[in-house]
C-alpha positions in Angstrom: -0.9 -17.2 3.3 2.2 -16.4 4.7 4.4 -12.9 4.0 8.2 -12.9 4.0 10.1 -9.5 4.1 14.0 -9.9 4.1 14.6 -6.6 5.6 18.1 -6.5 4.5 16.6 -5.8 0.8 13.6 -3.1 1.6 14.2 0.7 2.1 15.1 2.0 5.6 12.1 3.7 6.2 9.0 2.1 4.8 5.4 0.8 5.6 3.9 -2.3 4.8 0.0 -2.1 4.5 -2.1 -5.5 4.5 -5.7 -5.3 3.4 -8.0 -7.6 2.1 -5.3 -10.5 1.2 -2.9 -8.1 -0.4 0.2 -6.6 0.9 2.2 -3.3 -0.4 5.3 -2.1 0.7 5.9 1.7 0.4 9.0 3.9 1.1 8.5 6.8 3.2 9.4 10.1 2.0 12.1 12.1 4.0 9.9 14.8 5.0 6.0 14.4 4.4 3.0 12.2 4.9 1.6 9.2 3.8 -2.0 9.0 4.3 -3.8 5.7 4.4 -7.6 5.9 3.3 -10.2 3.3 4.3 -13.6 2.7 3.4 -15.4 -0.4 5.2 -12.8 -1.4 7.0 -10.7 -1.9 3.7 -7.8 0.1 2.5 -9.3 2.4 -0.4 -6.1 4.5 -1.4 -2.5 5.3 -0.3 -1.8 8.8 -0.7 1.8 10.3 -0.8 2.2 14.2 0.6 5.9 15.3 0.6 7.5 18.5 1.7 10.6 20.3 2.3 12.4 21.7 5.3 12.4 25.4 5.5 
């Protein structure tokens, strides 16, 4: 398999997660966290937690 990503067409800040033959691209929040939960060596969940500057 081959993964081709055109960096001119994706968000400026993003993450690509590859697990079990699948790839997912997610845009990163301006302020916050992106948690990747794994189970037995595979990605189980991707959770976005946003915040704001005080």
